[in-house]
mmCIF file of the N, C-alpha and C atoms, coordinates in Angstrom:
data_MODEL
# 
_entry.id   MODEL 
# 
loop_
_atom_site.group_PDB 
_atom_site.id 
_atom_site.type_symbol 
_atom_site.label_atom_id 
_atom_site.label_alt_id 
_atom_site.label_comp_id 
_atom_site.label_asym_id 
_atom_site.label_entity_id 
_atom_site.label_seq_id 
_atom_site.pdbx_PDB_ins_code 
_atom_site.Cartn_x 
_atom_site.Cartn_y 
_atom_site.Cartn_z 
_atom_site.occupancy 
_atom_site.B_iso_or_equiv 
_atom_site.pdbx_formal_charge 
_atom_site.auth_seq_id 
_atom_site.auth_comp_id 
_atom_site.auth_asym_id 
_atom_site.auth_atom_id 
_atom_site.pdbx_PDB_model_num 
ATOM 1   N N  . MET A 1 1  ? 125.200 81.964  108.815 1.00 0.00 ? 1  MET A N  1 
ATOM 2   C CA . MET A 1 1  ? 125.121 83.392  108.998 1.00 0.00 ? 1  MET A CA 1 
ATOM 3   C C  . MET A 1 1  ? 123.991 83.931  108.110 1.00 0.00 ? 1  MET A C  1 
ATOM 4   N N  . PRO A 1 2  ? 123.084 84.689  108.672 1.00 0.00 ? 2  PRO A N  1 
ATOM 5   C CA . PRO A 1 2  ? 121.997 85.275  107.868 1.00 0.00 ? 2  PRO A CA 1 
ATOM 6   C C  . PRO A 1 2  ? 122.538 86.237  106.810 1.00 0.00 ? 2  PRO A C  1 
ATOM 7   N N  . ILE A 1 3  ? 121.804 86.313  105.718 1.00 0.00 ? 3  ILE A N  1 
ATOM 8   C CA . ILE A 1 3  ? 122.156 87.235  104.644 1.00 0.00 ? 3  ILE A CA 1 
ATOM 9   C C  . ILE A 1 3  ? 120.940 88.087  104.308 1.00 0.00 ? 3  ILE A C  1 
ATOM 10  N N  . SER A 1 4  ? 121.196 89.240  103.720 1.00 0.00 ? 4  SER A N  1 
ATOM 11  C CA . SER A 1 4  ? 120.093 90.037  103.176 1.00 0.00 ? 4  SER A CA 1 
ATOM 12  C C  . SER A 1 4  ? 120.331 90.182  101.683 1.00 0.00 ? 4  SER A C  1 
ATOM 13  N N  . MET A 1 5  ? 119.227 90.184  100.950 1.00 0.00 ? 5  MET A N  1 
ATOM 14  C CA . MET A 1 5  ? 119.283 90.353  99.501  1.00 0.00 ? 5  MET A CA 1 
ATOM 15  C C  . MET A 1 5  ? 118.287 91.434  99.133  1.00 0.00 ? 5  MET A C  1 
ATOM 16  N N  . THR A 1 6  ? 118.704 92.338  98.265  1.00 0.00 ? 6  THR A N  1 
ATOM 17  C CA . THR A 1 6  ? 117.833 93.424  97.831  1.00 0.00 ? 6  THR A CA 1 
ATOM 18  C C  . THR A 1 6  ? 117.656 93.353  96.322  1.00 0.00 ? 6  THR A C  1 
ATOM 19  N N  . GLN A 1 7  ? 116.421 93.529  95.892  1.00 0.00 ? 7  GLN A N  1 
ATOM 20  C CA . GLN A 1 7  ? 116.062 93.514  94.471  1.00 0.00 ? 7  GLN A CA 1 
ATOM 21  C C  . GLN A 1 7  ? 115.306 94.806  94.173  1.00 0.00 ? 7  GLN A C  1 
ATOM 22  N N  . HIS A 1 8  ? 115.729 95.523  93.155  1.00 0.00 ? 8  HIS A N  1 
ATOM 23  C CA . HIS A 1 8  ? 114.996 96.710  92.717  1.00 0.00 ? 8  HIS A CA 1 
ATOM 24  C C  . HIS A 1 8  ? 114.392 96.418  91.349  1.00 0.00 ? 8  HIS A C  1 
ATOM 25  N N  . ALA A 1 9  ? 113.098 96.636  91.233  1.00 0.00 ? 9  ALA A N  1 
ATOM 26  C CA . ALA A 1 9  ? 112.396 96.437  89.962  1.00 0.00 ? 9  ALA A CA 1 
ATOM 27  C C  . ALA A 1 9  ? 111.919 97.800  89.478  1.00 0.00 ? 9  ALA A C  1 
ATOM 28  N N  . PRO A 1 10 ? 112.724 98.492  88.653  1.00 0.00 ? 10 PRO A N  1 
ATOM 29  C CA . PRO A 1 10 ? 112.357 99.822  88.195  1.00 0.00 ? 10 PRO A CA 1 
ATOM 30  C C  . PRO A 1 10 ? 111.033 99.795  87.423  1.00 0.00 ? 10 PRO A C  1 
ATOM 31  N N  . GLN A 1 11 ? 110.234 100.770 87.666  1.00 0.00 ? 11 GLN A N  1 
ATOM 32  C CA . GLN A 1 11 ? 108.961 100.983 86.965  1.00 0.00 ? 11 GLN A CA 1 
ATOM 33  C C  . GLN A 1 11 ? 107.929 99.888  87.235  1.00 0.00 ? 11 GLN A C  1 
ATOM 34  N N  . MET A 1 12 ? 108.161 99.034  88.208  1.00 0.00 ? 12 MET A N  1 
ATOM 35  C CA . MET A 1 12 ? 107.148 98.029  88.547  1.00 0.00 ? 12 MET A CA 1 
ATOM 36  C C  . MET A 1 12 ? 106.011 98.721  89.288  1.00 0.00 ? 12 MET A C  1 
ATOM 37  N N  . PRO A 1 13 ? 104.795 98.552  88.818  1.00 0.00 ? 13 PRO A N  1 
ATOM 38  C CA . PRO A 1 13 ? 103.668 99.157  89.526  1.00 0.00 ? 13 PRO A CA 1 
ATOM 39  C C  . PRO A 1 13 ? 103.333 98.376  90.802  1.00 0.00 ? 13 PRO A C  1 
ATOM 40  N N  . ALA A 1 14 ? 102.743 99.064  91.750  1.00 0.00 ? 14 ALA A N  1 
ATOM 41  C CA . ALA A 1 14 ? 102.362 98.434  93.013  1.00 0.00 ? 14 ALA A CA 1 
ATOM 42  C C  . ALA A 1 14 ? 101.465 97.225  92.778  1.00 0.00 ? 14 ALA A C  1 
ATOM 43  N N  . GLU A 1 15 ? 100.585 97.304  91.796  1.00 0.00 ? 15 GLU A N  1 
ATOM 44  C CA . GLU A 1 15 ? 99.658  96.204  91.518  1.00 0.00 ? 15 GLU A CA 1 
ATOM 45  C C  . GLU A 1 15 ? 100.407 94.922  91.148  1.00 0.00 ? 15 GLU A C  1 
ATOM 46  N N  . ALA A 1 16 ? 101.490 95.047  90.400  1.00 0.00 ? 16 ALA A N  1 
ATOM 47  C CA . ALA A 1 16 ? 102.273 93.874  90.017  1.00 0.00 ? 16 ALA A CA 1 
ATOM 48  C C  . ALA A 1 16 ? 102.929 93.252  91.247  1.00 0.00 ? 16 ALA A C  1 
ATOM 49  N N  . TYR A 1 17 ? 103.486 94.093  92.122  1.00 0.00 ? 17 TYR A N  1 
ATOM 50  C CA . TYR A 1 17 ? 104.087 93.589  93.363  1.00 0.00 ? 17 TYR A CA 1 
ATOM 51  C C  . TYR A 1 17 ? 103.029 92.872  94.204  1.00 0.00 ? 17 TYR A C  1 
ATOM 52  N N  . GLU A 1 18 ? 101.866 93.473  94.336  1.00 0.00 ? 18 GLU A N  1 
ATOM 53  C CA . GLU A 1 18 ? 100.798 92.873  95.135  1.00 0.00 ? 18 GLU A CA 1 
ATOM 54  C C  . GLU A 1 18 ? 100.361 91.529  94.559  1.00 0.00 ? 18 GLU A C  1 
ATOM 55  N N  . GLN A 1 19 ? 100.323 91.419  93.242  1.00 0.00 ? 19 GLN A N  1 
ATOM 56  C CA . GLN A 1 19 ? 99.959  90.157  92.604  1.00 0.00 ? 19 GLN A CA 1 
ATOM 57  C C  . GLN A 1 19 ? 101.008 89.082  92.899  1.00 0.00 ? 19 GLN A C  1 
ATOM 58  N N  . ILE A 1 20 ? 102.267 89.450  92.791  1.00 0.00 ? 20 ILE A N  1 
ATOM 59  C CA . ILE A 1 20 ? 103.341 88.495  93.062  1.00 0.00 ? 20 ILE A CA 1 
ATOM 60  C C  . ILE A 1 20 ? 103.300 88.051  94.521  1.00 0.00 ? 20 ILE A C  1 
ATOM 61  N N  . THR A 1 21 ? 103.163 89.005  95.447  1.00 0.00 ? 21 THR A N  1 
ATOM 62  C CA . THR A 1 21 ? 103.157 88.624  96.867  1.00 0.00 ? 21 THR A CA 1 
ATOM 63  C C  . THR A 1 21 ? 101.923 87.811  97.236  1.00 0.00 ? 21 THR A C  1 
ATOM 64  N N  . ALA A 1 22 ? 100.812 88.021  96.517  1.00 0.00 ? 22 ALA A N  1 
ATOM 65  C CA . ALA A 1 22 ? 99.628  87.204  96.768  1.00 0.00 ? 22 ALA A CA 1 
ATOM 66  C C  . ALA A 1 22 ? 99.911  85.739  96.451  1.00 0.00 ? 22 ALA A C  1 
ATOM 67  N N  . ASN A 1 23 ? 100.793 85.499  95.484  1.00 0.00 ? 23 ASN A N  1 
ATOM 68  C CA . ASN A 1 23 ? 101.127 84.132  95.080  1.00 0.00 ? 23 ASN A CA 1 
ATOM 69  C C  . ASN A 1 23 ? 102.278 83.525  95.863  1.00 0.00 ? 23 ASN A C  1 
ATOM 70  N N  . VAL A 1 24 ? 103.224 84.341  96.300  1.00 0.00 ? 24 VAL A N  1 
ATOM 71  C CA . VAL A 1 24 ? 104.414 83.778  96.945  1.00 0.00 ? 24 VAL A CA 1 
ATOM 72  C C  . VAL A 1 24 ? 104.574 84.179  98.408  1.00 0.00 ? 24 VAL A C  1 
ATOM 73  N N  . GLY A 1 25 ? 103.689 85.009  98.922  1.00 0.00 ? 25 GLY A N  1 
ATOM 74  C CA . GLY A 1 25 ? 103.813 85.480  100.302 1.00 0.00 ? 25 GLY A CA 1 
ATOM 75  C C  . GLY A 1 25 ? 103.801 84.348  101.322 1.00 0.00 ? 25 GLY A C  1 
ATOM 76  N N  . ALA A 1 26 ? 102.802 83.470  101.240 1.00 0.00 ? 26 ALA A N  1 
ATOM 77  C CA . ALA A 1 26 ? 102.716 82.367  102.198 1.00 0.00 ? 26 ALA A CA 1 
ATOM 78  C C  . ALA A 1 26 ? 103.902 81.404  102.065 1.00 0.00 ? 26 ALA A C  1 
ATOM 79  N N  . PRO A 1 27 ? 104.238 80.954  100.845 1.00 0.00 ? 27 PRO A N  1 
ATOM 80  C CA . PRO A 1 27 ? 105.413 80.066  100.735 1.00 0.00 ? 27 PRO A CA 1 
ATOM 81  C C  . PRO A 1 27 ? 106.699 80.731  101.250 1.00 0.00 ? 27 PRO A C  1 
ATOM 82  N N  . LEU A 1 28 ? 106.825 82.029  101.044 1.00 0.00 ? 28 LEU A N  1 
ATOM 83  C CA . LEU A 1 28 ? 108.007 82.740  101.545 1.00 0.00 ? 28 LEU A CA 1 
ATOM 84  C C  . LEU A 1 28 ? 108.068 82.661  103.062 1.00 0.00 ? 28 LEU A C  1 
ATOM 85  N N  . ARG A 1 29 ? 106.976 83.017  103.722 1.00 0.00 ? 29 ARG A N  1 
ATOM 86  C CA . ARG A 1 29 ? 106.955 83.008  105.187 1.00 0.00 ? 29 ARG A CA 1 
ATOM 87  C C  . ARG A 1 29 ? 107.165 81.615  105.765 1.00 0.00 ? 29 ARG A C  1 
ATOM 88  N N  . GLU A 1 30 ? 106.794 80.579  105.000 1.00 0.00 ? 30 GLU A N  1 
ATOM 89  C CA . GLU A 1 30 ? 106.916 79.199  105.475 1.00 0.00 ? 30 GLU A CA 1 
ATOM 90  C C  . GLU A 1 30 ? 108.225 78.535  105.066 1.00 0.00 ? 30 GLU A C  1 
ATOM 91  N N  . SER A 1 31 ? 109.031 79.212  104.244 1.00 0.00 ? 31 SER A N  1 
ATOM 92  C CA . SER A 1 31 ? 110.262 78.591  103.748 1.00 0.00 ? 31 SER A CA 1 
ATOM 93  C C  . SER A 1 31 ? 111.301 78.463  104.852 1.00 0.00 ? 31 SER A C  1 
ATOM 94  N N  . ASP A 1 32 ? 112.123 77.414  104.729 1.00 0.00 ? 32 ASP A N  1 
ATOM 95  C CA . ASP A 1 32 ? 113.195 77.201  105.693 1.00 0.00 ? 32 ASP A CA 1 
ATOM 96  C C  . ASP A 1 32 ? 114.151 78.379  105.657 1.00 0.00 ? 32 ASP A C  1 
ATOM 97  N N  . GLY A 1 33 ? 114.463 78.904  106.802 1.00 0.00 ? 33 GLY A N  1 
ATOM 98  C CA . GLY A 1 33 ? 115.441 79.969  106.893 1.00 0.00 ? 33 GLY A CA 1 
ATOM 99  C C  . GLY A 1 33 ? 114.905 81.378  106.719 1.00 0.00 ? 33 GLY A C  1 
ATOM 100 N N  . PHE A 1 34 ? 113.614 81.527  106.469 1.00 0.00 ? 34 PHE A N  1 
ATOM 101 C CA . PHE A 1 34 ? 113.036 82.864  106.298 1.00 0.00 ? 34 PHE A CA 1 
ATOM 102 C C  . PHE A 1 34 ? 113.131 83.634  107.605 1.00 0.00 ? 34 PHE A C  1 
ATOM 103 N N  . ILE A 1 35 ? 113.555 84.918  107.504 1.00 0.00 ? 35 ILE A N  1 
ATOM 104 C CA . ILE A 1 35 ? 113.584 85.803  108.661 1.00 0.00 ? 35 ILE A CA 1 
ATOM 105 C C  . ILE A 1 35 ? 112.646 86.981  108.447 1.00 0.00 ? 35 ILE A C  1 
ATOM 106 N N  . SER A 1 36 ? 112.829 87.728  107.343 1.00 0.00 ? 36 SER A N  1 
ATOM 107 C CA . SER A 1 36 ? 111.947 88.875  107.110 1.00 0.00 ? 36 SER A CA 1 
ATOM 108 C C  . SER A 1 36 ? 111.916 89.262  105.631 1.00 0.00 ? 36 SER A C  1 
ATOM 109 N N  . HIS A 1 37 ? 110.881 90.025  105.295 1.00 0.00 ? 37 HIS A N  1 
ATOM 110 C CA . HIS A 1 37 ? 110.670 90.531  103.935 1.00 0.00 ? 37 HIS A CA 1 
ATOM 111 C C  . HIS A 1 37 ? 110.106 91.936  104.083 1.00 0.00 ? 37 HIS A C  1 
ATOM 112 N N  . ALA A 1 38 ? 110.676 92.883  103.364 1.00 0.00 ? 38 ALA A N  1 
ATOM 113 C CA . ALA A 1 38 ? 110.173 94.256  103.385 1.00 0.00 ? 38 ALA A CA 1 
ATOM 114 C C  . ALA A 1 38 ? 110.215 94.814  101.976 1.00 0.00 ? 38 ALA A C  1 
ATOM 115 N N  . ALA A 1 39 ? 109.256 95.681  101.672 1.00 0.00 ? 39 ALA A N  1 
ATOM 116 C CA . ALA A 1 39 ? 109.200 96.284  100.340 1.00 0.00 ? 39 ALA A CA 1 
ATOM 117 C C  . ALA A 1 39 ? 108.966 97.779  100.463 1.00 0.00 ? 39 ALA A C  1 
ATOM 118 N N  . GLU A 1 40 ? 109.591 98.515  99.560  1.00 0.00 ? 40 GLU A N  1 
ATOM 119 C CA . GLU A 1 40 ? 109.359 99.948  99.419  1.00 0.00 ? 40 GLU A CA 1 
ATOM 120 C C  . GLU A 1 40 ? 108.793 100.160 98.023  1.00 0.00 ? 40 GLU A C  1 
ATOM 121 N N  . ILE A 1 41 ? 107.587 100.720 97.971  1.00 0.00 ? 41 ILE A N  1 
ATOM 122 C CA . ILE A 1 41 ? 106.926 100.975 96.697  1.00 0.00 ? 41 ILE A CA 1 
ATOM 123 C C  . ILE A 1 41 ? 106.905 102.483 96.478  1.00 0.00 ? 41 ILE A C  1 
ATOM 124 N N  . THR A 1 42 ? 107.522 102.905 95.365  1.00 0.00 ? 42 THR A N  1 
ATOM 125 C CA . THR A 1 42 ? 107.593 104.324 95.030  1.00 0.00 ? 42 THR A CA 1 
ATOM 126 C C  . THR A 1 42 ? 107.187 104.502 93.564  1.00 0.00 ? 42 THR A C  1 
ATOM 127 N N  . PRO A 1 43 ? 107.023 105.744 93.120  1.00 0.00 ? 43 PRO A N  1 
ATOM 128 C CA . PRO A 1 43 ? 106.745 105.949 91.698  1.00 0.00 ? 43 PRO A CA 1 
ATOM 129 C C  . PRO A 1 43 ? 107.849 105.423 90.781  1.00 0.00 ? 43 PRO A C  1 
ATOM 130 N N  . ASP A 1 44 ? 109.052 105.243 91.317  1.00 0.00 ? 44 ASP A N  1 
ATOM 131 C CA . ASP A 1 44 ? 110.182 104.737 90.535  1.00 0.00 ? 44 ASP A CA 1 
ATOM 132 C C  . ASP A 1 44 ? 110.221 103.221 90.435  1.00 0.00 ? 44 ASP A C  1 
ATOM 133 N N  . GLY A 1 45 ? 109.381 102.514 91.186  1.00 0.00 ? 45 GLY A N  1 
ATOM 134 C CA . GLY A 1 45 ? 109.371 101.058 91.159  1.00 0.00 ? 45 GLY A CA 1 
ATOM 135 C C  . GLY A 1 45 ? 109.285 100.473 92.539  1.00 0.00 ? 45 GLY A C  1 
ATOM 136 N N  . VAL A 1 46 ? 109.679 99.220  92.647  1.00 0.00 ? 46 VAL A N  1 
ATOM 137 C CA . VAL A 1 46 ? 109.588 98.483  93.900  1.00 0.00 ? 46 VAL A CA 1 
ATOM 138 C C  . VAL A 1 46 ? 110.974 97.979  94.282  1.00 0.00 ? 46 VAL A C  1 
ATOM 139 N N  . THR A 1 47 ? 111.328 98.170  95.543  1.00 0.00 ? 47 THR A N  1 
ATOM 140 C CA . THR A 1 47 ? 112.562 97.612  96.079  1.00 0.00 ? 47 THR A CA 1 
ATOM 141 C C  . THR A 1 47 ? 112.183 96.668  97.208  1.00 0.00 ? 47 THR A C  1 
ATOM 142 N N  . VAL A 1 48 ? 112.675 95.430  97.122  1.00 0.00 ? 48 VAL A N  1 
ATOM 143 C CA . VAL A 1 48 ? 112.363 94.398  98.100  1.00 0.00 ? 48 VAL A CA 1 
ATOM 144 C C  . VAL A 1 48 ? 113.657 93.963  98.765  1.00 0.00 ? 48 VAL A C  1 
ATOM 145 N N  . THR A 1 49 ? 113.609 93.800  100.080 1.00 0.00 ? 49 THR A N  1 
ATOM 146 C CA . THR A 1 49 ? 114.743 93.258  100.818 1.00 0.00 ? 49 THR A CA 1 
ATOM 147 C C  . THR A 1 49 ? 114.265 92.074  101.632 1.00 0.00 ? 49 THR A C  1 
ATOM 148 N N  . GLU A 1 50 ? 114.998 90.988  101.537 1.00 0.00 ? 50 GLU A N  1 
ATOM 149 C CA . GLU A 1 50 ? 114.725 89.788  102.319 1.00 0.00 ? 50 GLU A CA 1 
ATOM 150 C C  . GLU A 1 50 ? 115.914 89.495  103.203 1.00 0.00 ? 50 GLU A C  1 
ATOM 151 N N  . VAL A 1 51 ? 115.634 88.959  104.368 1.00 0.00 ? 51 VAL A N  1 
ATOM 152 C CA . VAL A 1 51 ? 116.681 88.438  105.241 1.00 0.00 ? 51 VAL A CA 1 
ATOM 153 C C  . VAL A 1 51 ? 116.361 86.965  105.461 1.00 0.00 ? 51 VAL A C  1 
ATOM 154 N N  . CYS A 1 52 ? 117.347 86.124  105.176 1.00 0.00 ? 52 CYS A N  1 
ATOM 155 C CA . CYS A 1 52 ? 117.195 84.676  105.285 1.00 0.00 ? 52 CYS A CA 1 
ATOM 156 C C  . CYS A 1 52 ? 118.426 84.093  105.966 1.00 0.00 ? 52 CYS A C  1 
ATOM 157 N N  . GLU A 1 53 ? 118.247 82.908  106.503 1.00 0.00 ? 53 GLU A N  1 
ATOM 158 C CA . GLU A 1 53 ? 119.374 82.212  107.129 1.00 0.00 ? 53 GLU A CA 1 
ATOM 159 C C  . GLU A 1 53 ? 120.446 81.863  106.108 1.00 0.00 ? 53 GLU A C  1 
ATOM 160 N N  . THR A 1 54 ? 120.038 81.540  104.868 1.00 0.00 ? 54 THR A N  1 
ATOM 161 C CA . THR A 1 54 ? 120.978 81.188  103.807 1.00 0.00 ? 54 THR A CA 1 
ATOM 162 C C  . THR A 1 54 ? 120.481 81.759  102.488 1.00 0.00 ? 54 THR A C  1 
ATOM 163 N N  . ARG A 1 55 ? 121.358 81.860  101.516 1.00 0.00 ? 55 ARG A N  1 
ATOM 164 C CA . ARG A 1 55 ? 120.963 82.326  100.177 1.00 0.00 ? 55 ARG A CA 1 
ATOM 165 C C  . ARG A 1 55 ? 119.911 81.411  99.569  1.00 0.00 ? 55 ARG A C  1 
ATOM 166 N N  . GLU A 1 56 ? 120.015 80.120  99.832  1.00 0.00 ? 56 GLU A N  1 
ATOM 167 C CA . GLU A 1 56 ? 119.069 79.162  99.288  1.00 0.00 ? 56 GLU A CA 1 
ATOM 168 C C  . GLU A 1 56 ? 117.656 79.376  99.834  1.00 0.00 ? 56 GLU A C  1 
ATOM 169 N N  . GLY A 1 57 ? 117.523 80.016  100.990 1.00 0.00 ? 57 GLY A N  1 
ATOM 170 C CA . GLY A 1 57 ? 116.216 80.264  101.574 1.00 0.00 ? 57 GLY A CA 1 
ATOM 171 C C  . GLY A 1 57 ? 115.488 81.444  100.975 1.00 0.00 ? 57 GLY A C  1 
ATOM 172 N N  . SER A 1 58 ? 116.152 82.204  100.118 1.00 0.00 ? 58 SER A N  1 
ATOM 173 C CA . SER A 1 58 ? 115.562 83.407  99.536  1.00 0.00 ? 58 SER A CA 1 
ATOM 174 C C  . SER A 1 58 ? 114.724 83.080  98.312  1.00 0.00 ? 58 SER A C  1 
ATOM 175 N N  . ILE A 1 59 ? 113.659 83.858  98.129  1.00 0.00 ? 59 ILE A N  1 
ATOM 176 C CA . ILE A 1 59 ? 112.894 83.723  96.887  1.00 0.00 ? 59 ILE A CA 1 
ATOM 177 C C  . ILE A 1 59 ? 113.136 84.908  95.969  1.00 0.00 ? 59 ILE A C  1 
ATOM 178 N N  . ILE A 1 60 ? 113.989 85.848  96.350  1.00 0.00 ? 60 ILE A N  1 
ATOM 179 C CA . ILE A 1 60 ? 114.208 87.021  95.504  1.00 0.00 ? 60 ILE A CA 1 
ATOM 180 C C  . ILE A 1 60 ? 114.677 86.596  94.121  1.00 0.00 ? 60 ILE A C  1 
ATOM 181 N N  . GLU A 1 61 ? 115.654 85.721  94.034  1.00 0.00 ? 61 GLU A N  1 
ATOM 182 C CA . GLU A 1 61 ? 116.163 85.350  92.717  1.00 0.00 ? 61 GLU A CA 1 
ATOM 183 C C  . GLU A 1 61 ? 115.099 84.677  91.857  1.00 0.00 ? 61 GLU A C  1 
ATOM 184 N N  . PRO A 1 62 ? 114.362 83.675  92.345  1.00 0.00 ? 62 PRO A N  1 
ATOM 185 C CA . PRO A 1 62 ? 113.305 83.106  91.506  1.00 0.00 ? 62 PRO A CA 1 
ATOM 186 C C  . PRO A 1 62 ? 112.227 84.141  91.147  1.00 0.00 ? 62 PRO A C  1 
ATOM 187 N N  . ALA A 1 63 ? 111.873 85.009  92.080  1.00 0.00 ? 63 ALA A N  1 
ATOM 188 C CA . ALA A 1 63 ? 110.870 86.034  91.787  1.00 0.00 ? 63 ALA A CA 1 
ATOM 189 C C  . ALA A 1 63 ? 111.407 87.027  90.775  1.00 0.00 ? 63 ALA A C  1 
ATOM 190 N N  . ALA A 1 64 ? 112.684 87.351  90.850  1.00 0.00 ? 64 ALA A N  1 
ATOM 191 C CA . ALA A 1 64 ? 113.277 88.288  89.898  1.00 0.00 ? 64 ALA A CA 1 
ATOM 192 C C  . ALA A 1 64 ? 113.201 87.738  88.488  1.00 0.00 ? 64 ALA A C  1 
ATOM 193 N N  . VAL A 1 65 ? 113.427 86.457  88.341  1.00 0.00 ? 65 VAL A N  1 
ATOM 194 C CA . VAL A 1 65 ? 113.301 85.842  87.019  1.00 0.00 ? 65 VAL A CA 1 
ATOM 195 C C  . VAL A 1 65 ? 111.859 85.938  86.549  1.00 0.00 ? 65 VAL A C  1 
ATOM 196 N N  . HIS A 1 66 ? 110.916 85.718  87.456  1.00 0.00 ? 66 HIS A N  1 
ATOM 197 C CA . HIS A 1 66 ? 109.485 85.774  87.111  1.00 0.00 ? 66 HIS A CA 1 
ATOM 198 C C  . HIS A 1 66 ? 109.076 87.164  86.618  1.00 0.00 ? 66 HIS A C  1 
ATOM 199 N N  . ILE A 1 67 ? 109.648 88.220  87.221  1.00 0.00 ? 67 ILE A N  1 
ATOM 200 C CA . ILE A 1 67 ? 109.234 89.586  86.849  1.00 0.00 ? 67 ILE A CA 1 
ATOM 201 C C  . ILE A 1 67 ? 110.203 90.249  85.871  1.00 0.00 ? 67 ILE A C  1 
ATOM 202 N N  . GLY A 1 68 ? 111.247 89.538  85.493  1.00 0.00 ? 68 GLY A N  1 
ATOM 203 C CA . GLY A 1 68 ? 112.179 90.097  84.524  1.00 0.00 ? 68 GLY A CA 1 
ATOM 204 C C  . GLY A 1 68 ? 113.230 91.011  85.126  1.00 0.00 ? 68 GLY A C  1 
ATOM 205 N N  . GLY A 1 69 ? 113.412 90.949  86.429  1.00 0.00 ? 69 GLY A N  1 
ATOM 206 C CA . GLY A 1 69 ? 114.409 91.780  87.085  1.00 0.00 ? 69 GLY A CA 1 
ATOM 207 C C  . GLY A 1 69 ? 115.718 91.051  87.230  1.00 0.00 ? 69 GLY A C  1 
ATOM 208 N N  . ARG A 1 70 ? 116.639 91.692  87.933  1.00 0.00 ? 70 ARG A N  1 
ATOM 209 C CA . ARG A 1 70 ? 117.914 91.070  88.219  1.00 0.00 ? 70 ARG A CA 1 
ATOM 210 C C  . ARG A 1 70 ? 118.156 91.176  89.716  1.00 0.00 ? 70 ARG A C  1 
ATOM 211 N N  . SER A 1 71 ? 118.800 90.171  90.254  1.00 0.00 ? 71 SER A N  1 
ATOM 212 C CA . SER A 1 71 ? 119.135 90.230  91.679  1.00 0.00 ? 71 SER A CA 1 
ATOM 213 C C  . SER A 1 71 ? 120.594 90.582  91.837  1.00 0.00 ? 71 SER A C  1 
# 
């Protein structure tokens, strides 16, 4: 059953999100079970939602550790 995971990174600037996606965007799209990735960038930070076939297919948790956020 597909799952969605949402991560909010308060006060993350758009530039930081763009840098992270430049490094992990291709591996994310190529990962087993990937369905979709969407981000909302606001003055309050960045919110990312992923939909994957399984929790193991998500990169939100590893990326959250990289940026100091929590999933």
